[in-house]
GUZA-968162 format. One record per residue (C-alpha): residue in one letter; x negated, y negated, z. Coordinates in steps of 0.02 Angstrom, whole numbers, plus 50000, padded with zeros to 5 digits. Layout:
GUZA-968162
ATOM res    xx    yy    zz
ATOM   A     X     Y     Z
...
***
This chain:
GUZA-968162
ATOM res    xx    yy    zz
ATOM   M 46796 48260 52165
ATOM   N 46739 48116 52271
ATOM   I 46686 47933 52268
ATOM   I 46550 47888 52390
ATOM   W 46498 47712 52438
ATOM   H 46321 47702 52506
ATOM   K 46330 47544 52608
ATOM   K 46142 47525 52634
ATOM   S 46093 47538 52450
ATOM   R 46261 47466 52393
ATOM   Q 46281 47606 52266
ATOM   Y 46433 47709 52211
ATOM   H 46431 47891 52164
ATOM   L 46585 47961 52074
ATOM   Y 46575 48147 52047
ATOM   N 46668 48310 52024
ATOM   D 46608 48488 51989
ATOM   K 46550 48437 51816
ATOM   I 46489 48258 51808
ATOM   S 46416 48111 51904
ATOM   Y 46442 47927 51874
ATOM   I 46324 47817 51974
ATOM   M 46312 47626 51984
ATOM   G 46277 47493 52111
ATOM   V 46262 47311 52157
ATOM   T 46108 47233 52077
ATOM   P 45985 47116 52161
ATOM   V 46083 46969 52087
ATOM   G 46250 47034 52157
ATOM   E 46324 47099 51995
ATOM   L 46364 47279 51951
ATOM   G 46228 47381 51867
ATOM   G 46235 47552 51787
ATOM   I 46126 47697 51846
ATOM   Y 46186 47862 51771
ATOM   F 46327 47949 51680
ATOM   G 46310 48134 51639
ATOM   K 46301 48310 51710
ATOM   K 46326 48319 51898
ATOM   V 46176 48277 52007
ATOM   H 46153 48291 52195
ATOM   D 46203 48141 52293
ATOM   K 46077 48036 52386
ATOM   E 46075 47872 52476
ATOM   D 45976 47773 52350
ATOM   F 45947 47787 52162
ATOM   S 45861 47617 52150
ATOM   Y 45708 47693 52068
ATOM   V 45807 47680 51905
ATOM   E 45799 47490 51920
ATOM   Y 45657 47401 51832
ATOM   R 45576 47257 51929
ATOM   G 45413 47238 51831
ATOM   G 45370 47100 51710
ATOM   L 45363 47102 51522
ATOM   P 45310 46962 51404
ATOM   N 45443 46835 51354
ATOM   I 45568 46898 51483
ATOM   V 45679 46775 51579
ATOM   V 45708 46826 51760
ATOM   D 45841 46776 51883
ATOM   P 45788 46625 51989
ATOM   D 45834 46705 52154
ATOM   T 45730 46862 52132
ATOM   E 45585 46808 52019
ATOM   S 45567 46988 51962
ATOM   Y 45739 47049 51909
ATOM   S 45800 47026 51731
ATOM   R 45969 47081 51669
ATOM   E 45892 47112 51499
ATOM   L 45783 47252 51566
ATOM   N 45914 47340 51674
ATOM   R 46075 47430 51638
ATOM   Q 46233 47328 51664
ATOM   E 46411 47381 51700
ATOM   Y 46502 47230 51627
ATOM   P 46375 47107 51560
ATOM   S 46399 46927 51510
ATOM   F 46299 46822 51388
ATOM   G 46210 46663 51433
ATOM   T 46099 46705 51581
ATOM   T 45964 46839 51566
ATOM   D 46053 46972 51466
ATOM   F 46036 46945 51278
ATOM   G 46132 47099 51223
ATOM   A 46313 47111 51168
ATOM   S 46425 47049 51306
ATOM   A 46575 47138 51381
ATOM   Y 46673 46975 51402
ATOM   E 46672 46792 51370
ATOM   M 46775 46657 51455
ATOM   E 46783 46474 51411
ATOM   Q 46799 46357 51558
ATOM   S 46876 46185 51561
ATOM   N 46708 46097 51539
ATOM   G 46674 46200 51382
ATOM   S 46547 46315 51463
ATOM   C 46550 46503 51432
ATOM   V 46412 46547 51555
ATOM   S 46474 46654 51698
ATOM   S 46419 46776 51830
ATOM   F 46534 46891 51927
ATOM   T 46459 46952 52091
ATOM   Y 46514 47084 52213
ATOM   K 46650 47037 52338
ATOM   S 46735 47198 52394
ATOM   H 46799 47367 52339
ATOM   S 46934 47493 52373
ATOM   I 46937 47682 52351
ATOM   F 47098 47778 52344
ATOM   K 47174 47942 52286
ATOM   G 47269 47950 52123
ATOM   K 47278 47816 51992
ATOM   T 47386 47659 51975
ATOM   P 47482 47622 51813
ATOM   L 47433 47481 51700
ATOM   K 47559 47342 51676
ATOM   G 47649 47361 51511
ATOM   L 47506 47463 51438
ATOM   P 47491 47650 51401
ATOM   A 47371 47739 51516
ATOM   T 47324 47908 51586
ATOM   Y 47404 47955 51750
ATOM   A 47372 48071 51896
ATOM   E 47441 48131 52061
ATOM   E 47347 48094 52220
ATOM   N 47261 48263 52223
ATOM   E 47211 48253 52038
ATOM   A 47102 48098 52036
ATOM   M 47018 47961 52135
ATOM   T 47000 47780 52088
ATOM   L 46871 47646 52131
ATOM   E 46916 47462 52109
ATOM   V 46772 47341 52128
ATOM   T 46817 47157 52148
ATOM   L 46689 47031 52089
ATOM   E 46703 46839 52090
ATOM   D 46634 46695 51991
ATOM   D 46634 46554 52123
ATOM   V 46603 46419 51995
ATOM   A 46744 46466 51875
ATOM   R 46855 46520 52020
ATOM   M 46891 46684 51931
ATOM   S 46905 46862 51997
ATOM   L 46861 47019 51900
ATOM   I 46921 47192 51954
ATOM   L 46833 47337 51873
ATOM   S 46930 47501 51887
ATOM   Y 46854 47676 51878
ATOM   T 46953 47838 51891
ATOM   I 46876 48009 51899
ATOM   F 46985 48163 51876
ATOM   D 46966 48322 51976
ATOM   K 46962 48447 51830
ATOM   Y 46889 48346 51687
ATOM   P 46716 48277 51643
ATOM   V 46798 48108 51620
ATOM   V 46788 47931 51690
ATOM   V 46926 47808 51641
ATOM   R 46889 47623 51643
ATOM   H 46975 47456 51622
ATOM   A 46960 47277 51687
ATOM   V 47076 47143 51759
ATOM   F 47039 46957 51756
ATOM   R 47128 46839 51877
ATOM   N 47121 46650 51881
ATOM   D 47107 46594 52064
ATOM   G 47073 46414 52024
ATOM   A 47177 46262 51973
ATOM   E 47103 46242 51797
ATOM   T 47146 46346 51645
ATOM   V 47016 46472 51587
ATOM   K 47022 46545 51412
ATOM   L 46969 46727 51387
ATOM   T 46897 46749 51212
ATOM   K 46822 46924 51233
ATOM   V 46875 47064 51351
ATOM   M 46804 47237 51326
ATOM   S 46877 47384 51419
ATOM   T 46710 47470 51448
ATOM   C 46523 47449 51436
ATOM   L 46401 47594 51455
ATOM   D 46213 47568 51450
ATOM   L 46111 47723 51410
ATOM   P 45922 47736 51442
ATOM   D 45869 47784 51265
ATOM   Q 45929 47778 51084
ATOM   N 45901 47957 51031
ATOM   Y 46082 47977 50975
ATOM   R 46190 47999 50823
ATOM   W 46344 47891 50805
ATOM   M 46503 47979 50749
ATOM   Q 46656 47886 50686
ATOM   F 46818 47938 50603
ATOM   S 46850 47831 50451
ATOM   G 46957 47834 50295
ATOM   A 47110 47750 50218
ATOM   W 47289 47794 50181
ATOM   A 47302 47979 50133
ATOM   R 47122 48017 50187
ATOM   E 47122 47974 50370
ATOM   R 46998 48015 50510
ATOM   I 46854 48086 50408
ATOM   P 46701 48114 50519
ATOM   Q 46550 48008 50474
ATOM   E 46380 48010 50562
ATOM   K 46224 47903 50567
ATOM   D 46069 47889 50675
ATOM   L 46060 47749 50800
ATOM   S 45910 47633 50787
ATOM   S 45865 47456 50832
ATOM   G 46017 47348 50794
ATOM   S 46204 47372 50799
ATOM   V 46329 47496 50731
ATOM   M 46512 47444 50740
ATOM   I 46684 47493 50684
ATOM   E 46838 47386 50705
ATOM   S 47016 47351 50655
ATOM   K 47083 47176 50623
ATOM   R 47246 47239 50544
ATOM   G 47353 47222 50702
ATOM   I 47359 47412 50708
ATOM   S 47224 47538 50755
ATOM   S 47223 47581 50568
ATOM   A 47190 47728 50454
ATOM   N 47026 47644 50404
ATOM   Q 46943 47659 50574
ATOM   N 47002 47759 50726
ATOM   P 46980 47694 50906
ATOM   F 46884 47851 50951
ATOM   I 46696 47876 50935
ATOM   I 46566 48004 50987
ATOM   I 46384 47974 51032
ATOM   K 46285 48137 51023
ATOM   R 46109 48199 51028
ATOM   P 46034 48242 50858
ATOM   N 46034 48429 50898
ATOM   T 46211 48432 50964
ATOM   D 46331 48541 50865
ATOM   E 46502 48614 50896
ATOM   F 46441 48735 51030
ATOM   T 46285 48661 51111
ATOM   G 46212 48495 51159
ATOM   E 46253 48330 51245
ATOM   A 46384 48209 51184
ATOM   F 46489 48062 51249
ATOM   G 46664 48023 51188
ATOM   F 46754 47856 51200
ATOM   S 46941 47846 51166
ATOM   L 47030 47678 51179
ATOM   V 47210 47696 51241
ATOM   Y 47272 47555 51130
ATOM   S 47359 47535 50963
ATOM   G 47312 47360 50906
ATOM   N 47154 47272 50848
ATOM   F 47001 47353 50924
ATOM   I 46809 47357 50914
ATOM   A 46688 47495 50957
ATOM   Q 46501 47455 50955
ATOM   A 46334 47535 50989
ATOM   E 46190 47413 51009
ATOM   C 46011 47476 51019
ATOM   D 45887 47349 51087
ATOM   T 45701 47344 51049
ATOM   Y 45665 47428 51215
ATOM   R 45747 47585 51141
ATOM   R 45903 47581 51246
ATOM   T 46087 47593 51194
ATOM   R 46238 47493 51245
ATOM   I 46413 47555 51204
ATOM   L 46560 47432 51205
ATOM   M 46741 47464 51167
ATOM   G 46899 47359 51184
ATOM   I 47015 47233 51103
ATOM   N 46940 47151 50949
ATOM   P 46889 46973 50994
ATOM   E 46930 46913 50817
ATOM   R 47081 46793 50835
ATOM   F 47095 46838 51019
ATOM   A 47107 46693 51142
ATOM   W 47205 46716 51304
ATOM   P 47223 46563 51419
ATOM   L 47247 46599 51605
ATOM   D 47328 46471 51715
ATOM   K 47316 46474 51904
ATOM   G 47369 46643 51974
ATOM   E 47384 46728 51805
ATOM   E 47303 46894 51762
ATOM   F 47248 46984 51605
ATOM   E 47228 47175 51606
ATOM   T 47131 47264 51472
ATOM   P 47180 47430 51396
ATOM   E 47085 47579 51464
ATOM   V 46947 47683 51388
ATOM   V 46933 47869 51422
ATOM   M 46746 47910 51430
ATOM   A 46705 48097 51424
ATOM   V 46538 48187 51427
ATOM   T 46481 48365 51387
ATOM   D 46319 48462 51378
ATOM   S 46407 48607 51287
ATOM   G 46442 48537 51114
ATOM   L 46580 48448 51020
ATOM   N 46712 48584 51039
ATOM   D 46697 48567 51226
ATOM   L 46712 48379 51216
ATOM   S 46869 48393 51106
ATOM   Q 46949 48520 51224
ATOM   T 46926 48395 51364
ATOM   Y 47026 48265 51268
ATOM   H 47155 48391 51212
ATOM   S 47191 48451 51388
ATOM   L 47179 48281 51472
ATOM   F 47298 48198 51346
ATOM   N 47422 48341 51354
ATOM   N 47425 48342 51545
ATOM   H 47389 48162 51594
ATOM   L 47443 48049 51449
ATOM   V 47595 48131 51365
ATOM   R 47749 48111 51476
ATOM   G 47929 48166 51493
ATOM   K 48027 48313 51428
ATOM   W 47907 48354 51288
ATOM   K 47751 48363 51393
ATOM   N 47671 48533 51355
ATOM   K 47829 48592 51270
ATOM   P 47821 48677 51100
ATOM   R 47892 48568 50961
ATOM   P 48046 48612 50861
ATOM   I 48023 48669 50684
ATOM   L 48096 48534 50574
ATOM   I 48138 48492 50395
ATOM   N 48127 48313 50331
ATOM   N 48216 48259 50171
ATOM   W 48095 48125 50114
ATOM   E 48000 48218 49978
ATOM   A 48161 48308 49930
ATOM   T 48271 48155 49901
ATOM   F 48179 47993 49944
ATOM   M 48319 47866 49967
ATOM   D 48434 47940 49834
ATOM   F 48550 48050 49936
ATOM   T 48729 48078 49993
ATOM   E 48793 48163 50148
ATOM   E 48843 48311 50041
ATOM   R 48669 48332 49972
ATOM   I 48592 48317 50144
ATOM   L 48708 48450 50213
ATOM   H 48666 48563 50068
ATOM   I 48480 48552 50112
ATOM   A 48521 48580 50294
ATOM   E 48623 48737 50261
ATOM   K 48476 48818 50175
ATOM   A 48359 48758 50312
ATOM   K 48469 48839 50443
ATOM   E 48473 49000 50346
ATOM   A 48282 49000 50349
ATOM   G 48279 48978 50539
ATOM   I 48235 48792 50550
ATOM   E 48288 48705 50711
ATOM   L 48294 48519 50674
ATOM   F 48347 48411 50526
ATOM   V 48266 48238 50507
ATOM   L 48350 48109 50395
ATOM   D 48218 47994 50325
ATOM   D 48224 47816 50251
ATOM   G 48379 47754 50163
ATOM   W 48525 47783 50285
ATOM   F 48557 47603 50338
ATOM   G 48604 47429 50270
ATOM   E 48583 47400 50082
ATOM   R 48436 47519 50080
ATOM   N 48421 47605 49910
ATOM   D 48238 47558 49878
ATOM   D 48093 47470 49964
ATOM   Y 48159 47297 49926
ATOM   A 48305 47279 50046
ATOM   G 48388 47326 50209
ATOM   L 48250 47336 50335
ATOM   G 48309 47253 50496
ATOM   D 48493 47298 50469
ATOM   W 48507 47455 50576
ATOM   V 48687 47492 50532
ATOM   E 48737 47648 50435
ATOM   N 48771 47636 50249
ATOM   P 48950 47698 50227
ATOM   D 48923 47744 50045
ATOM   K 48794 47873 50095
ATOM   L 48861 47919 50266
ATOM   P 49050 47898 50270
ATOM   Q 49058 47948 50453
ATOM   G 48894 47868 50500
ATOM   I 48748 47945 50592
ATOM   R 48871 48008 50722
ATOM   G 48972 48108 50595
ATOM   L 48820 48182 50511
ATOM   A 48737 48226 50676
ATOM   R 48893 48317 50736
ATOM   K 48902 48414 50573
ATOM   M 48720 48464 50594
ATOM   N 48751 48519 50774
ATOM   A 48903 48621 50721
ATOM   M 48791 48706 50594
ATOM   G 48667 48750 50734
ATOM   L 48537 48615 50697
ATOM   K 48472 48475 50803
ATOM   F 48469 48305 50714
ATOM   G 48356 48156 50706
ATOM   F 48319 48009 50590
ATOM   W 48191 47885 50529
ATOM   I 48169 47703 50584
ATOM   E 48048 47565 50548
ATOM   P 48100 47443 50686
ATOM   E 47951 47323 50673
ATOM   M 47990 47271 50496
ATOM   V 48109 47164 50398
ATOM   N 48144 47139 50212
ATOM   P 48170 46962 50153
ATOM   D 48324 47036 50069
ATOM   S 48412 47081 50231
ATOM   N 48549 47005 50338
ATOM   L 48427 46996 50485
ATOM   F 48301 46889 50390
ATOM   R 48437 46776 50316
ATOM   R 48499 46739 50493
ATOM   H 48327 46730 50579
ATOM   P 48185 46690 50455
ATOM   D 48081 46625 50601
ATOM   W 48082 46800 50680
ATOM   A 47953 46859 50553
ATOM   L 47766 46826 50571
ATOM   Q 47730 46685 50452
ATOM   T 47607 46539 50448
ATOM   P 47691 46367 50428
ATOM   G 47667 46294 50254
ATOM   R 47592 46451 50180
ATOM   K 47660 46595 50076
ATOM   A 47695 46756 50170
ATOM   S 47609 46912 50104
ATOM   L 47716 47064 50073
ATOM   G 47673 47245 50106
ATOM   R 47796 47373 50039
ATOM   H 47907 47221 50004
ATOM   Q 47925 47185 50189
ATOM   L 47871 47065 50327
ATOM   V 47826 47104 50507
ATOM   L 47944 47051 50644
ATOM   D 47870 46943 50782
ATOM   Y 47869 47066 50926
ATOM   S 47775 46939 51032
ATOM   R 47951 46864 51058
ATOM   E 48062 46951 51186
ATOM   E 48224 46903 51099
ATOM   V 48167 46993 50939
ATOM   V 48128 47153 51035
ATOM   D 48293 47135 51131
ATOM   Y 48392 47120 50969
ATOM   I 48313 47274 50887
ATOM   Y 48335 47372 51048
ATOM   S 48522 47332 51054
ATOM   M 48549 47386 50874
ATOM   L 48456 47552 50895
ATOM   K 48535 47586 51064
ATOM   K 48708 47576 50984
ATOM   V 48664 47706 50852
ATOM   L 48577 47820 50975
ATOM   T 48718 47806 51102
ATOM   D 48854 47848 50976
ATOM   A 48773 48005 50907
ATOM   P 48690 48166 50974
ATOM   I 48513 48123 50924
ATOM   S 48366 48239 50967
ATOM   Y 48222 48159 50869
ATOM   I 48163 47990 50807
ATOM   K 48027 47964 50676
ATOM   W 47958 47787 50706
ATOM   D 47869 47719 50554
ATOM   M 47764 47561 50529
ATOM   N 47711 47532 50348
ATOM   R 47596 47383 50338
ATOM   S 47456 47285 50417
ATOM   L 47488 47118 50500
ATOM   T 47452 46958 50402
ATOM   E 47492 46773 50428
ATOM   V 47492 46811 50613
ATOM   Y 47578 46659 50685
ATOM   S 47724 46650 50806
ATOM   A 47850 46509 50784
ATOM   E 47884 46518 50971
ATOM   L 47710 46487 51038
ATOM   P 47616 46319 51045
ATOM   P 47453 46298 50948
ATOM   E 47341 46336 51098
ATOM   K 47424 46506 51123
ATOM   Q 47420 46574 50945
ATOM   G 47269 46679 50993
ATOM   M 47385 46781 51102
ATOM   V 47500 46843 50961
ATOM   Y 47408 47003 50908
ATOM   H 47404 47073 51084
ATOM   K 47577 47012 51131
ATOM   Y 47640 47097 50972
ATOM   I 47578 47268 51022
ATOM   M 47640 47241 51198
ATOM   G 47812 47209 51123
ATOM   V 47801 47371 51027
ATOM   Y 47756 47463 51187
ATOM   S 47903 47382 51280
ATOM   L 48027 47438 51148
ATOM   Y 47958 47615 51151
ATOM   E 47969 47618 51341
ATOM   R 48148 47553 51346
ATOM   L 48208 47681 51217
ATOM   R 48115 47823 51301
ATOM   T 48189 47776 51469
ATOM   E 48366 47758 51399
ATOM   F 48355 47920 51297
ATOM   P 48233 48037 51388
ATOM   E 48289 48191 51288
ATOM   I 48235 48122 51121
ATOM   L 48070 48180 51044
ATOM   F 47984 48027 50970
ATOM   E 47859 48049 50829
ATOM   S 47754 47897 50789
ATOM   C 47715 47865 50606
ATOM   S 47622 47721 50526
ATOM   S 47610 47758 50342
ATOM   G 47555 47925 50408
ATOM   G 47392 47890 50500
ATOM   N 47384 47701 50524
ATOM   R 47422 47710 50710
ATOM   F 47364 47882 50763
ATOM   D 47286 47837 50932
ATOM   A 47291 47882 51115
ATOM   G 47399 47732 51155
ATOM   M 47542 47799 51048
ATOM   L 47533 47970 51131
ATOM   Y 47592 47890 51292
ATOM   Y 47761 47853 51209
ATOM   A 47769 47981 51067
ATOM   P 47692 48151 51101
ATOM   Q 47659 48183 50916
ATOM   A 47616 48081 50763
ATOM   W 47637 48105 50578
ATOM   C 47456 48146 50537
ATOM   S 47453 48080 50357
ATOM   D 47568 48042 50213
ATOM   N 47453 48157 50114
ATOM   T 47536 48328 50129
ATOM   D 47419 48416 50006
ATOM   A 47362 48572 50101
ATOM   I 47181 48563 50044
ATOM   D 47163 48379 50090
ATOM   R 47254 48412 50253
ATOM   I 47120 48538 50305
ATOM   R 46996 48393 50310
ATOM   I 47118 48269 50390
ATOM   Q 47174 48388 50527
ATOM   Y 46998 48447 50556
ATOM   G 46937 48269 50584
ATOM   T 47088 48226 50690
ATOM   S 47054 48374 50806
ATOM   Y 46894 48294 50873
ATOM   G 46992 48173 50978
ATOM   Y 47176 48224 50979
ATOM   P 47277 48377 51034
ATOM   I 47340 48499 50903
ATOM   S 47516 48476 50974
ATOM   S 47507 48292 50922
ATOM   I 47471 48327 50739
ATOM   G 47627 48321 50631
ATOM   A 47596 48446 50492
ATOM   H 47723 48499 50360
ATOM   V 47740 48615 50210
ATOM   S 47784 48505 50062
ATOM   A 47836 48531 49884
ATOM   C 47717 48577 49743
ATOM   P 47642 48511 49635
ATOM   N 47596 48395 49779
ATOM   Q 47667 48219 49763
ATOM   Q 47505 48139 49820
ATOM   T 47372 48240 49728
ATOM   G 47464 48340 49596
ATOM   R 47379 48496 49661
ATOM   D 47472 48661 49658
ATOM   V 47441 48769 49810
ATOM   S 47534 48926 49864
ATOM   I 47668 48907 49995
ATOM   S 47569 49031 50101
ATOM   T 47415 48920 50108
ATOM   R 47522 48764 50138
ATOM   A 47595 48849 50291
ATOM   N 47428 48920 50348
ATOM   V 47365 48742 50366
ATOM   A 47523 48670 50442
ATOM   F 47536 48806 50573
ATOM   F 47399 48717 50670
ATOM   G 47506 48567 50719
ATOM   A 47685 48512 50750
ATOM   F 47756 48620 50612
ATOM   G 47891 48579 50484
ATOM   Y 47945 48568 50302
ATOM   E 47954 48420 50183
ATOM   L 48050 48490 50034
ATOM   D 48219 48556 49975
ATOM   L 48221 48743 50009
ATOM   N 48358 48761 49875
ATOM   H 48225 48722 49746
ATOM   I 48101 48862 49781
ATOM   T 48101 49041 49717
ATOM   D 48186 49181 49810
ATOM   E 48014 49257 49848
ATOM   E 47955 49092 49919
ATOM   F 48111 49076 50024
ATOM   E 48081 49247 50100
ATOM   E 47903 49190 50135
ATOM   V 47972 49034 50220
ATOM   K 48078 49142 50333
ATOM   R 47926 49244 50380
ATOM   Q 47826 49084 50415
ATOM   I 47959 49017 50532
ATOM   E 47972 49182 50624
ATOM   F 47780 49182 50642
ATOM   M 47778 49004 50706
ATOM   K 47915 49034 50833
ATOM   E 47819 49183 50899
ATOM   N 47653 49093 50910
ATOM   R 47686 48905 50920
ATOM   E 47650 48885 51106
ATOM   L 47477 48959 51079
ATOM   L 47450 48866 50916
ATOM   Q 47498 48697 50989
ATOM   F 47429 48712 51166
ATOM   G 47291 48843 51161
ATOM   K 47107 48808 51167
ATOM   F 47054 48748 50992
ATOM   Y 46884 48779 50917
ATOM   R 46817 48716 50750
ATOM   L 46719 48859 50669
ATOM   R 46671 48805 50494
ATOM   S 46675 48626 50432
ATOM   P 46761 48580 50268
ATOM   F 46640 48434 50255
ATOM   E 46488 48549 50250
ATOM   A 46546 48696 50144
ATOM   D 46677 48755 50022
ATOM   Q 46764 48847 50163
ATOM   A 46841 48793 50329
ATOM   A 46892 48889 50481
ATOM   W 46961 48862 50655
ATOM   I 47037 48962 50797
ATOM   V 47157 48938 50942
ATOM   V 47133 49048 51095
ATOM   S 47247 49075 51245
ATOM   E 47188 49019 51417
ATOM   D 47149 49198 51469
ATOM   G 47063 49236 51303
ATOM   K 47175 49385 51268
ATOM   K 47264 49315 51114
ATOM   A 47202 49208 50973
ATOM   V 47253 49147 50800
ATOM   F 47120 49097 50674
ATOM   G 47130 49019 50503
ATOM   L 47008 49035 50360
ATOM   Y 47023 48926 50205
ATOM   C 46936 48926 50036
ATOM   M 46943 48756 49954
ATOM   R 46831 48801 49808
ATOM   S 46782 48973 49750
ATOM   N 46600 49028 49722
ATOM   V 46549 49158 49592
ATOM   N 46444 49310 49634
ATOM   M 46440 49283 49821
ATOM   L 46455 49405 49965
ATOM   P 46610 49375 50072
ATOM   G 46504 49364 50229
ATOM   F 46562 49353 50409
ATOM   L 46658 49224 50510
ATOM   R 46598 49207 50690
ATOM   L 46742 49172 50808
ATOM   A 46741 49087 50978
ATOM   G 46830 49085 51146
ATOM   L 46870 49273 51156
ATOM   K 46836 49389 51305
ATOM   E 46673 49478 51274
ATOM   D 46728 49645 51345
ATOM   A 46905 49647 51276
ATOM   V 46951 49753 51125
ATOM   Y 47050 49662 50989
ATOM   M 47149 49733 50846
ATOM   L 47119 49662 50672
ATOM   K 47189 49740 50514
ATOM   G 47214 49905 50604
ATOM   E 47037 49915 50670
ATOM   E 46961 49888 50841
ATOM   Y 46829 49757 50878
ATOM   Y 46753 49698 51042
ATOM   G 46762 49513 51078
ATOM   D 46572 49496 51080
ATOM   E 46567 49581 50908
ATOM   L 46688 49453 50835
ATOM   M 46593 49308 50913
ATOM   N 46416 49363 50874
ATOM   L 46425 49475 50720
ATOM   G 46586 49395 50658
ATOM   V 46742 49449 50565
ATOM   P 46699 49543 50405
ATOM   V 46786 49422 50286
ATOM   G 46806 49556 50154
ATOM   K 46927 49646 50270
ATOM   L 47050 49501 50266
ATOM   S 47112 49533 50089
ATOM   S 47195 49689 50025
ATOM   D 47112 49668 49857
ATOM   G 46941 49639 49934
ATOM   L 46920 49468 49852
ATOM   A 46943 49378 50017
ATOM   V 46898 49196 49992
ATOM   G 46845 49221 49812
ATOM   R 46981 49109 49737
ATOM   D 47024 48927 49752
ATOM   F 47150 48880 49887
ATOM   V 47159 49055 49960
ATOM   S 47185 49060 50149
ATOM   Y 47206 49186 50290
ATOM   V 47285 49168 50461
ATOM   E 47267 49315 50576
ATOM   V 47323 49354 50755
ATOM   L 47207 49442 50875
ATOM   E 47273 49524 51033
ATOM   A 47172 49615 51166
ATOM   K 47226 49793 51197
***
């Protein structure tokens, strides 16, 4: 890896063994883009990419008479001069003008990567990455702009973010601050987004790019289940194993926007960052604003390769602490077994059966605190309910530990019920607009985490519970979107800061609890998938993937999630049947065969299943313990899409290719069809693998495929609804 500055041409070349990122100072002194893609040889000057000719109706810069921003690729464009595309930023100056131009001042190149202030971000040691920081200045507005670029040694990735600093005496208001802009020379791409809603999160959707704009966004205060802050731009012929694609992942958990704009000159501009809706950030003299970062990845080898880049990068350079690259404990959660109607005796009864099955961790869900017997009361009062837990969390945790189980519990620290002691004491601590009714979601309001004293108070309550008891796990929930976003603490001119300050408050609480209790495994949860994003992985190495635990729906949800997020981050449980979300009845075997490919656990009372099912559960747990490191951290390939057929398949392969586990799922049976073959991936071509007592070469299994009829003892294979097969392959 290297970053080269060609002083004569004033161009930068960032490269490693896989990719090149090239840009330079334009004739008007700004930064212009040149190339991002497969590695190319370095040379002194790539200026031939620049367009200096004239076209009708084009406005040119007055100092050059031939250079127009509109006709050339920009690194961080503004609106108002000669670029008429979507801007990367906008700042309102004291005279009301929003016209600006940041020109090159200096740069620095250094090994490693510096942390962002109060924001989640990828990290690297000095020998693992290099960073370029380019400082630009707007002399009229007296503002500085630092554009940061990091290239990693082993990954086809460039990470970008921006910092604005007010060097003048007058206040400047930022009203738009993207984290990245990438101009591409053509528009022959398909846009891929991951959309949905509660219980059907991150479903891949595609469309061709053409003249105009395609955009996804969240204005909910959370990244949201509706749109995910991860997109892919791919060539029309790109599939899972071949072709060019770009990925863009925003390391942020609040309001966001991702946009592709194709101009009438058949070029594409990609923008991603904080949503400018209701964003306004005043900067006084000496103050700075730092954007979240975007991880930009590129491949010429298909979407599986792109996904594997994100999986490995996030596991090794985003997830931190004790649980980095560590297999997750097998847990049981009592929510679908008891909801909030439980006693300590009933919880221990469930735990005893769980221990007998081989489960390692018990998670107590909602209902353990305050006057919390339903959704209407108690949120904000993080004190144990003595009627349910006579000896508190501490007593229950110790009993679990004595039984041989680790213990954890559920919290929703960002919320408050109007019927709570906290709200009665501090009604102004909730986000509410003066003179207007406050909307309720799940009968609760959102605490104003833009205020430090609110975060401090919740931290002190949770710290007391965590300090008093041997806690191994926290499930952190967040069950509604933000509305009536107004802080009683801020003056009118600063209300545009609340959305971002809120998520910064969430991050600060996470960081304080992680630092104070480094042994605890945090799992983020936001009604399941409302905040499943790269930003959360920095604090919690796994996330509850979806409140929909139906195995057949989960195939689609987990399949879509895998495009941008590691398998180890996907909370996946075996729940009770008929399923509480869909009413569907699926065998406990298929439920586990889906959940194996994630952070595995159970969401039911094992006392209420048949003896045969309980024996099956014990076999499942034994299988997961034997294979979980591979399942959670191996190289994951999507083989057959549940969105294109009635079957789905995927495989996880060890780094050396000698061991693999694949899953095949039938979501809908077809009559009078041959079972066919399933082509695998990632194996060693010359290795011999055992499958159902027979030998197969790796190249056989990848090119001819697994004979599906061999997977079932009755020969029916995937001839029935909801049938599934998980098989282990090991090289001799």
